[in-house]
N, C-alpha and C positions, 0 to 999 in steps of 0.2 A: 123513354122505353124504346129500345130497338129490338124487334122480334126476329127479323130475318134480313140478311144482307141483300136479298133479291127484292123483297117487298118491305122496305122500311116503314115502320109505324111509329109515329111520334104523338105524344100526348101534350096538349097545350092547356092553358087555363080553362078554356070552354069548348075544346074540340079534340078529337082524335084525327090525325092526318095520316092517310095511307098514300104512298106514292108507288106507281108502277109504270114501267115502260112497255109500250105496245107498238113497236115500229110498224108502220104501214096500215095501222087501224084507225079508222075515222072515229074520233072521240064521241061523236053523236050516235054512233052505232054500239057503243059499250053499254052494258047493263051491270049495275052494281047492286048486289043483294046482301043484306045483313040479317042473319037469323040466329038468334041465341048467341053463341060464341064463334060463329063462322062468317067469313066474308067471301063472297063469290064474285069474280069479275069475269 
């Protein structure tokens, strides 16, 4: 399943994978929140 070209979301057998690019952002400083049917990065 591909939802959006900017934030591809893929479903695997046991996971859902979201990929996003954030140039210049330290990955340790990112916060990911999932609530109901929304994902906030």
